[in-house]
C-alpha positions in Angstrom: 6.4 8.8 -30.4 5.4 11.6 -28.1 1.9 11.4 -26.6 -0.5 13.8 -28.3 -1.2 16.8 -26.0 -4.9 16.3 -25.5 -6.7 15.8 -22.2 -7.4 12.4 -20.8 -11.2 13.0 -21.1 -10.8 14.1 -24.7 -8.7 11.0 -25.4 -11.4 8.8 -23.8 -14.1 10.4 -25.9 -12.1 10.0 -29.1 -11.4 6.3 -28.6 -14.8 5.4 -27.1 -16.5 4.1 -30.2 -13.7 1.5 -30.8 -13.7 0.2 -27.2 -15.0 -3.1 -26.1 -18.1 -3.2 -24.0 -16.3 -3.7 -20.7 -13.8 -1.0 -21.5 -16.7 1.4 -22.1 -17.8 0.8 -18.5 -14.5 2.1 -17.3 -14.6 5.0 -19.8 -18.1 6.1 -18.7 -17.2 6.1 -15.1 -14.1 8.2 -15.6 -16.0 10.6 -17.9 -18.9 10.9 -15.4 -16.8 11.0 -12.2 -13.3 12.2 -13.1 -12.6 13.7 -9.6 -13.5 10.4 -7.9 -11.5 8.4 -10.4 -8.2 10.2 -9.6 -8.6 9.2 -5.9 -8.9 5.5 -6.8 -6.3 2.8 -7.4 -6.8 0.4 -10.3 -8.7 -2.1 -8.2 -11.0 0.5 -6.8 -11.8 1.9 -10.2 -12.4 -1.7 -11.5 -14.8 -2.3 -8.6 -16.6 1.0 -9.2 -16.9 0.2 -13.0 -17.9 -3.5 -12.3 -15.0 -4.9 -14.4 -11.7 -6.6 -13.8 -8.4 -4.8 -13.0 -7.1 -6.1 -16.4 -10.0 -4.3 -18.2 -9.0 -1.0 -16.6 -5.4 -1.4 -17.7 -6.5 -2.4 -21.3 -8.7 0.7 -21.5 -5.8 3.0 -20.5 -3.5 1.4 -23.0 -6.1 1.6 -25.7 -6.2 5.4 -25.4 -2.4 5.7 -25.5 -1.1 5.5 -21.9 1.4 3.0 -20.5 -1.1 2.0 -17.8 -3.6 3.2 -15.2 -1.0 5.0 -13.1 0.1 7.2 -15.9 -3.4 8.0 -17.0 -4.4 8.9 -13.5 -1.5 11.3 -12.9 -2.2 13.1 -16.2 -5.9 13.2 -15.5 -5.1 14.8 -12.1 -3.0 17.4 -13.9 -5.8 18.0 -16.3 -8.2 18.7 -13.5 -5.7 20.8 -11.6 -3.7 19.7 -8.6 -5.2 22.4 -6.4 -8.7 21.1 -7.2 -7.7 17.5 -6.5 -6.2 18.4 -3.2 -9.3 20.3 -2.2 -11.5 17.3 -3.1 -9.2 14.9 -1.3 -9.3 16.9 1.9 -13.0 17.9 2.0 -12.3 21.4 0.8 -10.1 22.3 3.7 -6.3 21.9 4.2 -4.5 22.6 7.5 -3.2 26.2 7.5 -1.4 26.1 10.9 0.3 23.6 13.2 -2.7 23.2 15.4 -5.0 22.2 12.5 -2.2 20.0 11.1 -1.8 18.0 14.3 -5.6 17.8 14.7 -5.6 16.1 11.3 -2.8 13.8 12.5 -4.9 12.9 15.6 -7.9 12.2 13.4 -5.6 9.8 11.4 -5.0 7.8 14.6 -8.7 7.3 14.9 -9.0 6.4 11.2 -6.4 3.6 11.5 -7.8 2.3 14.8 -11.3 2.0 13.3 -10.0 0.2 10.2 -8.0 -2.4 12.1 -9.6 -5.7 12.9 -8.4 -6.7 16.4 -8.8 -10.4 15.8 -6.8 -10.2 12.7 -4.1 -8.2 14.4 -3.7 -10.8 17.2 -3.7 -13.6 14.6 -0.8 -11.8 12.9 1.1 -11.5 16.2 0.8 -15.3 16.6 2.0 -15.9 13.1 5.1 -13.7 13.7 5.9 -15.6 16.9 5.7 -19.0 15.3 7.3 -18.4 11.9 10.8 -19.8 11.3 11.7 -16.8 9.2 9.7 -13.6 8.4 10.3 -12.2 4.9 9.3 -8.5 4.5 8.5 -7.2 1.0 8.2 -3.5 0.1 9.2 -1.4 -2.9 9.9 2.3 -3.6 9.5 4.7 -0.8 8.0 2.1 1.6 11.3 0.1 1.7 12.5 2.1 4.8 9.3 0.8 6.6 10.3 -2.8 5.7 13.8 -2.2 7.0 12.5 -0.7 10.2 10.1 -3.5 10.8 12.7 -6.2 10.1 15.3 -4.6 12.4 12.8 -4.3 15.2 11.5 -7.9 14.8 15.1 -9.1 15.1 15.5 -7.1 18.3 12.6 -9.2 19.6 14.3 -12.4 18.5 12.2 -12.9 15.4 14.4 -13.8 12.5 13.6 -11.7 9.4 14.8 -10.9 5.9 14.5 -7.5 4.3 16.3 -5.4 1.7 16.3 -2.1 -0.1 17.2 -4.0 -3.3 14.2 -5.6 -5.0 16.2 -8.5 -6.4 17.5 -9.4 -3.0 14.0 -9.2 -1.5 12.5 -11.5 -4.1 15.4 -13.9 -3.8 14.8 -14.2 -0.1 11.2 -15.1 -0.7 12.0 -17.6 -3.5 14.3 -19.5 -0.9 11.6 -19.5 1.8 10.9 -22.6 3.9 7.4 -24.0 4.5 7.1 -22.5 7.9 8.2 -19.0 6.9 5.9 -16.0 6.6 5.6 -13.0 4.3 4.7 -9.5 5.4 3.9 -7.4 2.4 3.9 -3.6 2.9 2.4 -1.3 0.2 0.7 2.0 0.7 -1.3 1.8 -2.5 -1.5 -2.0 -2.7 -0.6 -1.9 -6.3 3.2 -2.2 -6.2 4.3 -4.7 -8.9 7.3 -5.9 -7.0 5.3 -6.6 -3.8 2.7 -8.5 -5.9 5.5 -10.6 -7.3 6.7 -11.3 -3.8 3.2 -12.5 -2.8 3.0 -14.7 -5.9 6.3 -16.3 -5.0 5.2 -16.8 -1.4 1.9 -18.4 -2.5 3.8 -20.8 -4.7 5.9 -21.8 -1.6 2.7 -22.2 0.5 3.5 -19.3 2.8 0.9 -17.3 4.7 0.8 -13.6 3.7 0.1 -10.6 5.9 -0.6 -7.4 4.0 -0.1 -3.9 5.5 -1.7 -1.5 3.1 -3.8 1.6 2.9 -6.1 0.2 0.2 -8.8 -2.3 1.1 -9.4 -3.1 -2.6 -6.1 -3.7 -4.3 -4.1 -6.6 -5.7 -2.0 -6.8 -2.5 -5.0 -6.8 -0.2 -7.0 -9.3 -2.3 -4.0 -11.8 -2.4 -3.2 -11.6 1.3 -4.4 -14.1 3.9 -4.5 -11.4 6.6 -5.2 -7.7 5.9 -4.0 -5.0 8.3 -5.5 -1.9 6.9 -3.6 1.4 7.3 -6.1 3.6 5.5 -6.5 7.2 6.5 -9.8 8.8 5.4 -8.6 12.4 5.4 -4.8 12.5 4.8 -2.8 15.6 5.0 -1.1 14.9 1.7 -2.8 14.2 -1.5 -1.8 11.4 -3.8 0.3 13.8 -5.9 2.4 15.1 -3.0 5.0 13.1 -1.0 3.3 10.1 0.6 2.7 10.1 4.3 3.7 6.8 6.0 1.8 7.7 9.2 -0.9 5.0 8.6 1.8 2.3 8.0 3.8 3.4 11.0 0.7 3.2 13.3 -0.2 -0.3 12.1 3.4 -1.6 12.4 3.8 -0.1 15.9 0.5 -1.7 17.0 1.7 -5.0 15.7 5.1 -4.7 17.4 3.5 -3.5 20.7 1.4 -6.6 21.1 4.3 -8.8 20.0 6.6 -7.1 22.5 4.1 -7.8 25.3 3.5 -11.4 24.4 4.4 -14.1 26.9 5.9 -16.2 24.1 8.5 -13.6 23.2 12.1 -14.5 23.8 14.2 -11.5 24.7 17.9 -11.1 24.4 19.7 -8.5 26.6 23.0 -9.0 24.8 22.1 -6.9 21.8 20.8 -4.1 24.0 24.1 -4.0 25.8 26.0 -3.9 22.5 23.9 -1.2 21.0 24.2 0.9 24.1 27.9 1.4 23.4 26.9 3.5 20.3 24.9 6.0 22.4 26.1 8.8 24.7 
């Protein structure tokens, strides 16, 4: 049955009397702070409402949506994408290439401030000592997983990665006790990545999360969090995602891995690959 064409806020008000007490906390936050709500993932909204992630999802389903993600997108449309973009970027969006690259440079600083150096070096050590590194990603972050996996192998670190979710999960399910999982998720809410972490935990693996969300299922389940959050991104959540934050974190990780004394290099692969270049 097609969803009744009413706004999200009207839907919340209409269903409010029948909600449970915890669900009403979420409803009140969205009603009172709709612009803030559309900038949050499910865990951040749960934290702001002082409830569990499951309660946020139940509230969304109670008012007729498949989950939080659908409600959030429709709410953004209700408020207007232009308005949402303005809020996201403090009222000013780059209008020329100079302003755009200034925003990119500010992103470098954002990521540097959010990264914990001790955690980063601990992750480098884990990569060096793992028998096999499994890399989990889904959707438009899978190219980042493939890139990381390929470059790790260039450094002599054995890795598994795949564009196909079933293959990725199968690799993790076959992991050995001294393997490692690297979970990549911009939002930190990817169901397939969460499933990979759950499998890894069952096998007793350590988990490194590279994510833009400090409060998310992926970040809360990880043993080591490498935060790729950018405070003032160029793109809003309703435009194509920028992978700049993820790229910066991955490159920082690989830089210190490449300059490690423990790294075993192989010149053979460099010679072979050179044949494919002019």
